[in-house]
PDB file with one MODEL, atoms N, CA, C and O in Angstrom:
MODEL        1
ATOM      1  N   MET A   1     -12.896 -17.459  16.318  1.00  0.00           N
ATOM      2  CA  MET A   1     -13.696 -16.588  15.462  1.00  0.00           C
ATOM      3  C   MET A   1     -13.638 -15.162  15.996  1.00  0.00           C
ATOM      4  O   MET A   1     -13.644 -14.934  17.206  1.00  0.00           O
ATOM      5  N   SER A   2     -13.582 -14.242  15.103  1.00  0.00           N
ATOM      6  CA  SER A   2     -13.468 -12.828  15.441  1.00  0.00           C
ATOM      7  C   SER A   2     -14.828 -12.211  15.753  1.00  0.00           C
ATOM      8  O   SER A   2     -15.841 -12.596  15.168  1.00  0.00           O
ATOM      9  N   ASP A   3     -14.845 -11.252  16.677  1.00  0.00           N
ATOM     10  CA  ASP A   3     -16.065 -10.501  16.965  1.00  0.00           C
ATOM     11  C   ASP A   3     -16.162  -9.259  16.093  1.00  0.00           C
ATOM     12  O   ASP A   3     -17.069  -8.444  16.264  1.00  0.00           O
ATOM     13  N   TRP A   4     -15.243  -9.116  15.174  1.00  0.00           N
ATOM     14  CA  TRP A   4     -15.239  -7.959  14.297  1.00  0.00           C
ATOM     15  C   TRP A   4     -16.445  -8.002  13.369  1.00  0.00           C
ATOM     16  O   TRP A   4     -17.036  -9.054  13.127  1.00  0.00           O
ATOM     17  N   ARG A   5     -16.786  -6.832  12.861  1.00  0.00           N
ATOM     18  CA  ARG A   5     -17.887  -6.726  11.903  1.00  0.00           C
ATOM     19  C   ARG A   5     -17.435  -5.834  10.754  1.00  0.00           C
ATOM     20  O   ARG A   5     -16.380  -5.204  10.827  1.00  0.00           O
ATOM     21  N   TRP A   6     -18.222  -5.784   9.712  1.00  0.00           N
ATOM     22  CA  TRP A   6     -17.954  -4.851   8.626  1.00  0.00           C
ATOM     23  C   TRP A   6     -19.252  -4.122   8.315  1.00  0.00           C
ATOM     24  O   TRP A   6     -20.346  -4.616   8.589  1.00  0.00           O
ATOM     25  N   GLU A   7     -19.104  -2.947   7.742  1.00  0.00           N
ATOM     26  CA  GLU A   7     -20.269  -2.184   7.298  1.00  0.00           C
ATOM     27  C   GLU A   7     -19.823  -1.170   6.255  1.00  0.00           C
ATOM     28  O   GLU A   7     -18.638  -0.866   6.122  1.00  0.00           O
ATOM     29  N   TYR A   8     -20.789  -0.662   5.530  1.00  0.00           N
ATOM     30  CA  TYR A   8     -20.489   0.420   4.591  1.00  0.00           C
ATOM     31  C   TYR A   8     -20.290   1.684   5.416  1.00  0.00           C
ATOM     32  O   TYR A   8     -20.890   1.827   6.482  1.00  0.00           O
ATOM     33  N   ASN A   9     -19.458   2.600   4.937  1.00  0.00           N
ATOM     34  CA  ASN A   9     -19.135   3.765   5.765  1.00  0.00           C
ATOM     35  C   ASN A   9     -20.184   4.867   5.687  1.00  0.00           C
ATOM     36  O   ASN A   9     -19.917   5.997   6.097  1.00  0.00           O
ATOM     37  N   THR A  10     -21.358   4.566   5.177  1.00  0.00           N
ATOM     38  CA  THR A  10     -22.471   5.511   5.192  1.00  0.00           C
ATOM     39  C   THR A  10     -23.684   4.824   5.802  1.00  0.00           C
ATOM     40  O   THR A  10     -23.718   3.600   5.931  1.00  0.00           O
ATOM     41  N   ASP A  11     -24.673   5.615   6.172  1.00  0.00           N
ATOM     42  CA  ASP A  11     -25.907   5.032   6.705  1.00  0.00           C
ATOM     43  C   ASP A  11     -26.741   4.374   5.614  1.00  0.00           C
ATOM     44  O   ASP A  11     -27.621   3.564   5.903  1.00  0.00           O
ATOM     45  N   ASP A  12     -26.464   4.722   4.357  1.00  0.00           N
ATOM     46  CA  ASP A  12     -27.230   4.197   3.234  1.00  0.00           C
ATOM     47  C   ASP A  12     -26.329   3.354   2.335  1.00  0.00           C
ATOM     48  O   ASP A  12     -25.586   3.911   1.526  1.00  0.00           O
ATOM     49  N   PRO A  13     -26.374   2.018   2.456  1.00  0.00           N
ATOM     50  CA  PRO A  13     -25.508   1.166   1.630  1.00  0.00           C
ATOM     51  C   PRO A  13     -25.706   1.390   0.131  1.00  0.00           C
ATOM     52  O   PRO A  13     -24.784   1.168  -0.653  1.00  0.00           O
ATOM     53  N   ALA A  14     -26.894   1.824  -0.271  1.00  0.00           N
ATOM     54  CA  ALA A  14     -27.158   2.063  -1.688  1.00  0.00           C
ATOM     55  C   ALA A  14     -26.238   3.140  -2.250  1.00  0.00           C
ATOM     56  O   ALA A  14     -26.002   3.187  -3.457  1.00  0.00           O
ATOM     57  N   TYR A  15     -25.720   3.999  -1.388  1.00  0.00           N
ATOM     58  CA  TYR A  15     -24.769   5.020  -1.835  1.00  0.00           C
ATOM     59  C   TYR A  15     -23.567   4.365  -2.517  1.00  0.00           C
ATOM     60  O   TYR A  15     -23.035   4.898  -3.491  1.00  0.00           O
ATOM     61  N   HIS A  16     -23.145   3.215  -2.004  1.00  0.00           N
ATOM     62  CA  HIS A  16     -22.001   2.500  -2.565  1.00  0.00           C
ATOM     63  C   HIS A  16     -22.396   1.492  -3.627  1.00  0.00           C
ATOM     64  O   HIS A  16     -21.617   1.232  -4.544  1.00  0.00           O
ATOM     65  N   THR A  17     -23.579   0.920  -3.529  1.00  0.00           N
ATOM     66  CA  THR A  17     -23.935  -0.217  -4.371  1.00  0.00           C
ATOM     67  C   THR A  17     -24.894   0.115  -5.503  1.00  0.00           C
ATOM     68  O   THR A  17     -25.117  -0.726  -6.374  1.00  0.00           O
ATOM     69  N   ASN A  18     -25.464   1.302  -5.521  1.00  0.00           N
ATOM     70  CA  ASN A  18     -26.450   1.672  -6.530  1.00  0.00           C
ATOM     71  C   ASN A  18     -25.856   1.551  -7.936  1.00  0.00           C
ATOM     72  O   ASN A  18     -24.813   2.136  -8.229  1.00  0.00           O
ATOM     73  N   GLY A  19     -26.518   0.801  -8.788  1.00  0.00           N
ATOM     74  CA  GLY A  19     -26.083   0.646 -10.166  1.00  0.00           C
ATOM     75  C   GLY A  19     -25.069  -0.453 -10.406  1.00  0.00           C
ATOM     76  O   GLY A  19     -24.737  -0.739 -11.557  1.00  0.00           O
ATOM     77  N   LEU A  20     -24.566  -1.079  -9.346  1.00  0.00           N
ATOM     78  CA  LEU A  20     -23.598  -2.163  -9.513  1.00  0.00           C
ATOM     79  C   LEU A  20     -24.332  -3.480  -9.750  1.00  0.00           C
ATOM     80  O   LEU A  20     -25.408  -3.692  -9.191  1.00  0.00           O
ATOM     81  N   PRO A  21     -23.773  -4.361 -10.564  1.00  0.00           N
ATOM     82  CA  PRO A  21     -24.361  -5.689 -10.718  1.00  0.00           C
ATOM     83  C   PRO A  21     -24.395  -6.428  -9.375  1.00  0.00           C
ATOM     84  O   PRO A  21     -23.515  -6.241  -8.536  1.00  0.00           O
ATOM     85  N   THR A  22     -25.404  -7.255  -9.183  1.00  0.00           N
ATOM     86  CA  THR A  22     -25.545  -7.965  -7.908  1.00  0.00           C
ATOM     87  C   THR A  22     -24.337  -8.853  -7.615  1.00  0.00           C
ATOM     88  O   THR A  22     -23.982  -9.037  -6.451  1.00  0.00           O
ATOM     89  N   GLY A  23     -23.705  -9.402  -8.639  1.00  0.00           N
ATOM     90  CA  GLY A  23     -22.525 -10.234  -8.439  1.00  0.00           C
ATOM     91  C   GLY A  23     -21.347  -9.451  -7.874  1.00  0.00           C
ATOM     92  O   GLY A  23     -20.555  -9.986  -7.099  1.00  0.00           O
ATOM     93  N   VAL A  24     -21.234  -8.190  -8.260  1.00  0.00           N
ATOM     94  CA  VAL A  24     -20.162  -7.340  -7.746  1.00  0.00           C
ATOM     95  C   VAL A  24     -20.408  -7.051  -6.274  1.00  0.00           C
ATOM     96  O   VAL A  24     -19.487  -7.130  -5.460  1.00  0.00           O
ATOM     97  N   VAL A  25     -21.644  -6.717  -5.929  1.00  0.00           N
ATOM     98  CA  VAL A  25     -21.989  -6.442  -4.534  1.00  0.00           C
ATOM     99  C   VAL A  25     -21.759  -7.694  -3.687  1.00  0.00           C
ATOM    100  O   VAL A  25     -21.230  -7.606  -2.579  1.00  0.00           O
ATOM    101  N   ALA A  26     -22.152  -8.847  -4.201  1.00  0.00           N
ATOM    102  CA  ALA A  26     -21.942 -10.102  -3.472  1.00  0.00           C
ATOM    103  C   ALA A  26     -20.458 -10.366  -3.247  1.00  0.00           C
ATOM    104  O   ALA A  26     -20.072 -10.821  -2.170  1.00  0.00           O
ATOM    105  N   GLU A  27     -19.613 -10.085  -4.251  1.00  0.00           N
ATOM    106  CA  GLU A  27     -18.177 -10.295  -4.108  1.00  0.00           C
ATOM    107  C   GLU A  27     -17.578  -9.349  -3.076  1.00  0.00           C
ATOM    108  O   GLU A  27     -16.735  -9.760  -2.279  1.00  0.00           O
ATOM    109  N   VAL A  28     -17.999  -8.093  -3.081  1.00  0.00           N
ATOM    110  CA  VAL A  28     -17.506  -7.126  -2.094  1.00  0.00           C
ATOM    111  C   VAL A  28     -17.887  -7.575  -0.686  1.00  0.00           C
ATOM    112  O   VAL A  28     -17.060  -7.532   0.224  1.00  0.00           O
ATOM    113  N   GLU A  29     -19.122  -8.000  -0.506  1.00  0.00           N
ATOM    114  CA  GLU A  29     -19.579  -8.429   0.815  1.00  0.00           C
ATOM    115  C   GLU A  29     -18.894  -9.724   1.252  1.00  0.00           C
ATOM    116  O   GLU A  29     -18.613  -9.905   2.437  1.00  0.00           O
ATOM    117  N   ARG A  30     -18.624 -10.622   0.308  1.00  0.00           N
ATOM    118  CA  ARG A  30     -17.889 -11.848   0.637  1.00  0.00           C
ATOM    119  C   ARG A  30     -16.476 -11.508   1.082  1.00  0.00           C
ATOM    120  O   ARG A  30     -15.990 -12.043   2.078  1.00  0.00           O
ATOM    121  N   LEU A  31     -15.817 -10.624   0.350  1.00  0.00           N
ATOM    122  CA  LEU A  31     -14.463 -10.224   0.698  1.00  0.00           C
ATOM    123  C   LEU A  31     -14.426  -9.537   2.062  1.00  0.00           C
ATOM    124  O   LEU A  31     -13.535  -9.810   2.867  1.00  0.00           O
ATOM    125  N   ALA A  32     -15.378  -8.656   2.326  1.00  0.00           N
ATOM    126  CA  ALA A  32     -15.432  -7.968   3.626  1.00  0.00           C
ATOM    127  C   ALA A  32     -15.616  -8.973   4.756  1.00  0.00           C
ATOM    128  O   ALA A  32     -15.003  -8.835   5.815  1.00  0.00           O
ATOM    129  N   THR A  33     -16.450  -9.975   4.541  1.00  0.00           N
ATOM    130  CA  THR A  33     -16.671 -11.010   5.553  1.00  0.00           C
ATOM    131  C   THR A  33     -15.391 -11.792   5.833  1.00  0.00           C
ATOM    132  O   THR A  33     -15.087 -12.105   6.984  1.00  0.00           O
ATOM    133  N   GLU A  34     -14.651 -12.103   4.785  1.00  0.00           N
ATOM    134  CA  GLU A  34     -13.388 -12.812   4.982  1.00  0.00           C
ATOM    135  C   GLU A  34     -12.345 -11.939   5.673  1.00  0.00           C
ATOM    136  O   GLU A  34     -11.581 -12.425   6.507  1.00  0.00           O
ATOM    137  N   LEU A  35     -12.312 -10.675   5.335  1.00  0.00           N
ATOM    138  CA  LEU A  35     -11.335  -9.780   5.959  1.00  0.00           C
ATOM    139  C   LEU A  35     -11.589  -9.588   7.448  1.00  0.00           C
ATOM    140  O   LEU A  35     -10.637  -9.542   8.228  1.00  0.00           O
ATOM    141  N   VAL A  36     -12.852  -9.476   7.864  1.00  0.00           N
ATOM    142  CA  VAL A  36     -13.099  -9.275   9.297  1.00  0.00           C
ATOM    143  C   VAL A  36     -12.732 -10.512  10.109  1.00  0.00           C
ATOM    144  O   VAL A  36     -12.491 -10.417  11.312  1.00  0.00           O
ATOM    145  N   ALA A  37     -12.690 -11.666   9.459  1.00  0.00           N
ATOM    146  CA  ALA A  37     -12.237 -12.867  10.169  1.00  0.00           C
ATOM    147  C   ALA A  37     -10.767 -12.738  10.573  1.00  0.00           C
ATOM    148  O   ALA A  37     -10.317 -13.420  11.494  1.00  0.00           O
ATOM    149  N   LEU A  38     -10.018 -11.872   9.893  1.00  0.00           N
ATOM    150  CA  LEU A  38      -8.612 -11.634  10.242  1.00  0.00           C
ATOM    151  C   LEU A  38      -8.462 -10.740  11.460  1.00  0.00           C
ATOM    152  O   LEU A  38      -7.393 -10.705  12.070  1.00  0.00           O
ATOM    153  N   GLY A  39      -9.522 -10.012  11.830  1.00  0.00           N
ATOM    154  CA  GLY A  39      -9.441  -9.095  12.964  1.00  0.00           C
ATOM    155  C   GLY A  39      -8.440  -7.989  12.685  1.00  0.00           C
ATOM    156  O   GLY A  39      -8.461  -7.388  11.610  1.00  0.00           O
ATOM    157  N   ARG A  40      -7.560  -7.713  13.647  1.00  0.00           N
ATOM    158  CA  ARG A  40      -6.557  -6.643  13.511  1.00  0.00           C
ATOM    159  C   ARG A  40      -5.640  -6.836  12.306  1.00  0.00           C
ATOM    160  O   ARG A  40      -5.149  -5.860  11.738  1.00  0.00           O
ATOM    161  N   ASP A  41      -5.410  -8.073  11.918  1.00  0.00           N
ATOM    162  CA  ASP A  41      -4.518  -8.340  10.794  1.00  0.00           C
ATOM    163  C   ASP A  41      -5.073  -7.835   9.464  1.00  0.00           C
ATOM    164  O   ASP A  41      -4.327  -7.726   8.491  1.00  0.00           O
ATOM    165  N   ALA A  42      -6.347  -7.530   9.407  1.00  0.00           N
ATOM    166  CA  ALA A  42      -6.928  -6.976   8.171  1.00  0.00           C
ATOM    167  C   ALA A  42      -6.295  -5.635   7.819  1.00  0.00           C
ATOM    168  O   ALA A  42      -6.344  -5.218   6.662  1.00  0.00           O
ATOM    169  N   ALA A  43      -5.702  -4.954   8.799  1.00  0.00           N
ATOM    170  CA  ALA A  43      -5.057  -3.658   8.563  1.00  0.00           C
ATOM    171  C   ALA A  43      -3.785  -3.802   7.735  1.00  0.00           C
ATOM    172  O   ALA A  43      -3.208  -2.800   7.314  1.00  0.00           O
ATOM    173  N   ARG A  44      -3.336  -5.044   7.496  1.00  0.00           N
ATOM    174  CA  ARG A  44      -2.160  -5.284   6.656  1.00  0.00           C
ATOM    175  C   ARG A  44      -2.525  -5.944   5.334  1.00  0.00           C
ATOM    176  O   ARG A  44      -1.650  -6.185   4.502  1.00  0.00           O
ATOM    177  N   ALA A  45      -3.803  -6.237   5.131  1.00  0.00           N
ATOM    178  CA  ALA A  45      -4.244  -6.913   3.912  1.00  0.00           C
ATOM    179  C   ALA A  45      -4.394  -5.915   2.762  1.00  0.00           C
ATOM    180  O   ALA A  45      -4.660  -4.734   2.982  1.00  0.00           O
ATOM    181  N   GLY A  46      -4.223  -6.396   1.567  1.00  0.00           N
ATOM    182  CA  GLY A  46      -4.429  -5.558   0.390  1.00  0.00           C
ATOM    183  C   GLY A  46      -3.284  -4.609   0.119  1.00  0.00           C
ATOM    184  O   GLY A  46      -2.153  -4.823   0.557  1.00  0.00           O
ATOM    185  N   HIS A  47      -3.598  -3.568  -0.605  1.00  0.00           N
ATOM    186  CA  HIS A  47      -2.599  -2.557  -0.997  1.00  0.00           C
ATOM    187  C   HIS A  47      -2.831  -1.285  -0.212  1.00  0.00           C
ATOM    188  O   HIS A  47      -3.990  -1.028   0.114  1.00  0.00           O
ATOM    189  N   PRO A  48      -1.877  -0.485   0.118  1.00  0.00           N
ATOM    190  CA  PRO A  48      -0.468  -0.645  -0.240  1.00  0.00           C
ATOM    191  C   PRO A  48       0.202  -1.702   0.624  1.00  0.00           C
ATOM    192  O   PRO A  48      -0.163  -1.901   1.783  1.00  0.00           O
ATOM    193  N   THR A  49       1.166  -2.360   0.055  1.00  0.00           N
ATOM    194  CA  THR A  49       1.909  -3.382   0.795  1.00  0.00           C
ATOM    195  C   THR A  49       3.062  -2.721   1.538  1.00  0.00           C
ATOM    196  O   THR A  49       3.478  -1.612   1.205  1.00  0.00           O
ATOM    197  N   GLY A  50       3.566  -3.411   2.538  1.00  0.00           N
ATOM    198  CA  GLY A  50       4.717  -2.922   3.272  1.00  0.00           C
ATOM    199  C   GLY A  50       4.408  -1.958   4.394  1.00  0.00           C
ATOM    200  O   GLY A  50       5.322  -1.488   5.071  1.00  0.00           O
ATOM    201  N   ARG A  51       3.138  -1.650   4.607  1.00  0.00           N
ATOM    202  CA  ARG A  51       2.784  -0.808   5.746  1.00  0.00           C
ATOM    203  C   ARG A  51       1.383  -1.180   6.218  1.00  0.00           C
ATOM    204  O   ARG A  51       0.616  -1.822   5.500  1.00  0.00           O
ATOM    205  N   GLU A  52       1.078  -0.772   7.411  1.00  0.00           N
ATOM    206  CA  GLU A  52      -0.193  -1.128   8.051  1.00  0.00           C
ATOM    207  C   GLU A  52      -1.067   0.104   8.189  1.00  0.00           C
ATOM    208  O   GLU A  52      -0.569   1.217   8.357  1.00  0.00           O
ATOM    209  N   GLY A  53      -2.373  -0.104   8.117  1.00  0.00           N
ATOM    210  CA  GLY A  53      -3.330   0.961   8.366  1.00  0.00           C
ATOM    211  C   GLY A  53      -3.611   1.821   7.152  1.00  0.00           C
ATOM    212  O   GLY A  53      -3.093   1.588   6.060  1.00  0.00           O
ATOM    213  N   GLY A  54      -4.447   2.822   7.374  1.00  0.00           N
ATOM    214  CA  GLY A  54      -4.835   3.708   6.290  1.00  0.00           C
ATOM    215  C   GLY A  54      -5.842   3.064   5.357  1.00  0.00           C
ATOM    216  O   GLY A  54      -6.305   1.949   5.599  1.00  0.00           O
ATOM    217  N   LEU A  55      -6.173   3.761   4.306  1.00  0.00           N
ATOM    218  CA  LEU A  55      -7.112   3.250   3.314  1.00  0.00           C
ATOM    219  C   LEU A  55      -6.438   2.129   2.538  1.00  0.00           C
ATOM    220  O   LEU A  55      -5.369   2.322   1.960  1.00  0.00           O
ATOM    221  N   ARG A  56      -7.063   0.963   2.527  1.00  0.00           N
ATOM    222  CA  ARG A  56      -6.527  -0.227   1.873  1.00  0.00           C
ATOM    223  C   ARG A  56      -7.368  -0.517   0.634  1.00  0.00           C
ATOM    224  O   ARG A  56      -8.492  -0.026   0.524  1.00  0.00           O
ATOM    225  N   SER A  57      -6.847  -1.296  -0.287  1.00  0.00           N
ATOM    226  CA  SER A  57      -7.633  -1.656  -1.467  1.00  0.00           C
ATOM    227  C   SER A  57      -7.308  -3.077  -1.910  1.00  0.00           C
ATOM    228  O   SER A  57      -6.226  -3.606  -1.660  1.00  0.00           O
ATOM    229  N   PHE A  58      -8.293  -3.671  -2.581  1.00  0.00           N
ATOM    230  CA  PHE A  58      -8.182  -5.001  -3.154  1.00  0.00           C
ATOM    231  C   PHE A  58      -8.779  -4.964  -4.548  1.00  0.00           C
ATOM    232  O   PHE A  58      -9.831  -4.362  -4.763  1.00  0.00           O
ATOM    233  N   ASP A  59      -8.109  -5.607  -5.493  1.00  0.00           N
ATOM    234  CA  ASP A  59      -8.711  -5.828  -6.803  1.00  0.00           C
ATOM    235  C   ASP A  59      -9.785  -6.896  -6.642  1.00  0.00           C
ATOM    236  O   ASP A  59      -9.635  -7.828  -5.852  1.00  0.00           O
ATOM    237  N   ILE A  60     -10.858  -6.751  -7.391  1.00  0.00           N
ATOM    238  CA  ILE A  60     -11.929  -7.751  -7.338  1.00  0.00           C
ATOM    239  C   ILE A  60     -12.262  -8.229  -8.741  1.00  0.00           C
ATOM    240  O   ILE A  60     -12.086  -7.508  -9.723  1.00  0.00           O
ATOM    241  N   LEU A  61     -12.740  -9.439  -8.811  1.00  0.00           N
ATOM    242  CA  LEU A  61     -13.228 -10.056 -10.039  1.00  0.00           C
ATOM    243  C   LEU A  61     -12.240  -9.915 -11.188  1.00  0.00           C
ATOM    244  O   LEU A  61     -12.556  -9.361 -12.241  1.00  0.00           O
ATOM    245  N   GLY A  62     -11.053 -10.422 -10.961  1.00  0.00           N
ATOM    246  CA  GLY A  62     -10.036 -10.454 -12.005  1.00  0.00           C
ATOM    247  C   GLY A  62      -9.504  -9.100 -12.415  1.00  0.00           C
ATOM    248  O   GLY A  62      -9.080  -8.922 -13.557  1.00  0.00           O
ATOM    249  N   GLY A  63      -9.516  -8.148 -11.512  1.00  0.00           N
ATOM    250  CA  GLY A  63      -8.990  -6.824 -11.804  1.00  0.00           C
ATOM    251  C   GLY A  63      -9.963  -5.891 -12.503  1.00  0.00           C
ATOM    252  O   GLY A  63      -9.582  -4.801 -12.932  1.00  0.00           O
ATOM    253  N   ARG A  64     -11.220  -6.311 -12.621  1.00  0.00           N
ATOM    254  CA  ARG A  64     -12.219  -5.450 -13.264  1.00  0.00           C
ATOM    255  C   ARG A  64     -12.793  -4.417 -12.311  1.00  0.00           C
ATOM    256  O   ARG A  64     -13.576  -3.558 -12.715  1.00  0.00           O
ATOM    257  N   GLY A  65     -12.405  -4.498 -11.049  1.00  0.00           N
ATOM    258  CA  GLY A  65     -12.880  -3.539 -10.068  1.00  0.00           C
ATOM    259  C   GLY A  65     -11.953  -3.471  -8.873  1.00  0.00           C
ATOM    260  O   GLY A  65     -11.015  -4.258  -8.742  1.00  0.00           O
ATOM    261  N   VAL A  66     -12.235  -2.514  -8.005  1.00  0.00           N
ATOM    262  CA  VAL A  66     -11.448  -2.305  -6.797  1.00  0.00           C
ATOM    263  C   VAL A  66     -12.407  -1.992  -5.661  1.00  0.00           C
ATOM    264  O   VAL A  66     -13.382  -1.261  -5.835  1.00  0.00           O
ATOM    265  N   VAL A  67     -12.117  -2.556  -4.498  1.00  0.00           N
ATOM    266  CA  VAL A  67     -12.843  -2.183  -3.290  1.00  0.00           C
ATOM    267  C   VAL A  67     -11.827  -1.523  -2.353  1.00  0.00           C
ATOM    268  O   VAL A  67     -10.726  -2.036  -2.150  1.00  0.00           O
ATOM    269  N   GLN A  68     -12.214  -0.390  -1.792  1.00  0.00           N
ATOM    270  CA  GLN A  68     -11.361   0.314  -0.836  1.00  0.00           C
ATOM    271  C   GLN A  68     -12.025   0.240   0.535  1.00  0.00           C
ATOM    272  O   GLN A  68     -13.241   0.386   0.664  1.00  0.00           O
ATOM    273  N   PHE A  69     -11.199   0.010   1.554  1.00  0.00           N
ATOM    274  CA  PHE A  69     -11.738  -0.174   2.896  1.00  0.00           C
ATOM    275  C   PHE A  69     -10.791   0.395   3.931  1.00  0.00           C
ATOM    276  O   PHE A  69      -9.600   0.584   3.684  1.00  0.00           O
ATOM    277  N   LEU A  70     -11.349   0.659   5.085  1.00  0.00           N
ATOM    278  CA  LEU A  70     -10.596   1.189   6.211  1.00  0.00           C
ATOM    279  C   LEU A  70     -10.826   0.271   7.404  1.00  0.00           C
ATOM    280  O   LEU A  70     -11.966  -0.072   7.718  1.00  0.00           O
ATOM    281  N   VAL A  71      -9.752  -0.125   8.064  1.00  0.00           N
ATOM    282  CA  VAL A  71      -9.833  -0.989   9.245  1.00  0.00           C
ATOM    283  C   VAL A  71      -9.618  -0.113  10.474  1.00  0.00           C
ATOM    284  O   VAL A  71      -8.610   0.585  10.584  1.00  0.00           O
ATOM    285  N   VAL A  72     -10.589  -0.157  11.407  1.00  0.00           N
ATOM    286  CA  VAL A  72     -10.502   0.652  12.618  1.00  0.00           C
ATOM    287  C   VAL A  72     -10.497  -0.296  13.820  1.00  0.00           C
ATOM    288  O   VAL A  72     -11.556  -0.712  14.289  1.00  0.00           O
ATOM    289  N   PRO A  73      -9.290  -0.639  14.321  1.00  0.00           N
ATOM    290  CA  PRO A  73      -9.192  -1.608  15.411  1.00  0.00           C
ATOM    291  C   PRO A  73      -9.980  -1.229  16.660  1.00  0.00           C
ATOM    292  O   PRO A  73     -10.571  -2.105  17.290  1.00  0.00           O
ATOM    293  N   ARG A  74     -10.007   0.047  17.037  1.00  0.00           N
ATOM    294  CA  ARG A  74     -10.713   0.396  18.274  1.00  0.00           C
ATOM    295  C   ARG A  74     -12.230   0.206  18.150  1.00  0.00           C
ATOM    296  O   ARG A  74     -12.915   0.060  19.163  1.00  0.00           O
ATOM    297  N   HIS A  75     -12.761   0.205  16.924  1.00  0.00           N
ATOM    298  CA  HIS A  75     -14.184  -0.079  16.701  1.00  0.00           C
ATOM    299  C   HIS A  75     -14.417  -1.559  16.410  1.00  0.00           C
ATOM    300  O   HIS A  75     -15.559  -2.018  16.369  1.00  0.00           O
ATOM    301  N   GLU A  76     -13.327  -2.303  16.210  1.00  0.00           N
ATOM    302  CA  GLU A  76     -13.399  -3.693  15.761  1.00  0.00           C
ATOM    303  C   GLU A  76     -14.287  -3.795  14.529  1.00  0.00           C
ATOM    304  O   GLU A  76     -15.194  -4.625  14.456  1.00  0.00           O
ATOM    305  N   CYS A  77     -13.999  -2.925  13.561  1.00  0.00           N
ATOM    306  CA  CYS A  77     -14.841  -2.831  12.378  1.00  0.00           C
ATOM    307  C   CYS A  77     -14.009  -2.541  11.129  1.00  0.00           C
ATOM    308  O   CYS A  77     -12.997  -1.841  11.181  1.00  0.00           O
ATOM    309  N   LEU A  78     -14.458  -3.092  10.021  1.00  0.00           N
ATOM    310  CA  LEU A  78     -13.926  -2.775   8.709  1.00  0.00           C
ATOM    311  C   LEU A  78     -15.012  -1.994   7.973  1.00  0.00           C
ATOM    312  O   LEU A  78     -16.154  -2.443   7.874  1.00  0.00           O
ATOM    313  N   TYR A  79     -14.648  -0.836   7.465  1.00  0.00           N
ATOM    314  CA  TYR A  79     -15.602   0.013   6.752  1.00  0.00           C
ATOM    315  C   TYR A  79     -15.303  -0.038   5.258  1.00  0.00           C
ATOM    316  O   TYR A  79     -14.189   0.273   4.836  1.00  0.00           O
ATOM    317  N   VAL A  80     -16.287  -0.426   4.462  1.00  0.00           N
ATOM    318  CA  VAL A  80     -16.162  -0.386   3.009  1.00  0.00           C
ATOM    319  C   VAL A  80     -16.390   1.051   2.588  1.00  0.00           C
ATOM    320  O   VAL A  80     -17.478   1.595   2.778  1.00  0.00           O
ATOM    321  N   CYS A  81     -15.361   1.672   2.014  1.00  0.00           N
ATOM    322  CA  CYS A  81     -15.402   3.092   1.696  1.00  0.00           C
ATOM    323  C   CYS A  81     -15.761   3.394   0.252  1.00  0.00           C
ATOM    324  O   CYS A  81     -16.416   4.398  -0.027  1.00  0.00           O
ATOM    325  N   ASN A  82     -15.343   2.539  -0.664  1.00  0.00           N
ATOM    326  CA  ASN A  82     -15.554   2.835  -2.077  1.00  0.00           C
ATOM    327  C   ASN A  82     -15.511   1.545  -2.882  1.00  0.00           C
ATOM    328  O   ASN A  82     -14.734   0.639  -2.581  1.00  0.00           O
ATOM    329  N   ILE A  83     -16.347   1.471  -3.900  1.00  0.00           N
ATOM    330  CA  ILE A  83     -16.320   0.356  -4.838  1.00  0.00           C
ATOM    331  C   ILE A  83     -16.188   0.948  -6.237  1.00  0.00           C
ATOM    332  O   ILE A  83     -17.030   1.736  -6.669  1.00  0.00           O
ATOM    333  N   ILE A  84     -15.136   0.566  -6.931  1.00  0.00           N
ATOM    334  CA  ILE A  84     -14.909   1.052  -8.286  1.00  0.00           C
ATOM    335  C   ILE A  84     -15.102  -0.137  -9.217  1.00  0.00           C
ATOM    336  O   ILE A  84     -14.438  -1.161  -9.057  1.00  0.00           O
ATOM    337  N   TRP A  85     -15.997  -0.014 -10.182  1.00  0.00           N
ATOM    338  CA  TRP A  85     -16.297  -1.115 -11.086  1.00  0.00           C
ATOM    339  C   TRP A  85     -16.149  -0.641 -12.524  1.00  0.00           C
ATOM    340  O   TRP A  85     -16.818   0.303 -12.945  1.00  0.00           O
ATOM    341  N   SER A  86     -15.278  -1.293 -13.269  1.00  0.00           N
ATOM    342  CA  SER A  86     -15.091  -0.917 -14.669  1.00  0.00           C
ATOM    343  C   SER A  86     -15.735  -1.907 -15.620  1.00  0.00           C
ATOM    344  O   SER A  86     -15.790  -1.681 -16.829  1.00  0.00           O
ATOM    345  N   GLY A  87     -16.226  -3.018 -15.055  1.00  0.00           N
ATOM    346  CA  GLY A  87     -16.957  -4.002 -15.826  1.00  0.00           C
ATOM    347  C   GLY A  87     -16.109  -4.658 -16.813  1.00  0.00           C
ATOM    348  O   GLY A  87     -16.577  -5.523 -17.552  1.00  0.00           O
TER     349      GLY A  87
ENDMDL
END
């Protein structure tokens, strides 16, 4: 099991989640939890493919939204940077 953690990249999670349906927030948090289990390998998950690091993204809920995240190995943390929801 990984000692990695995830968090929103602001002190106020509502900045990212305000106005989103609870199911969307739950899906983002579930995905973040699964990604931190990968540890350093999370830096290769999602898009863009073929390279490691930088701002990564995943489609969520059948392509109706996108979550963008940054993996910082020296902090052992995944930061959720943006949630885009088109409903």
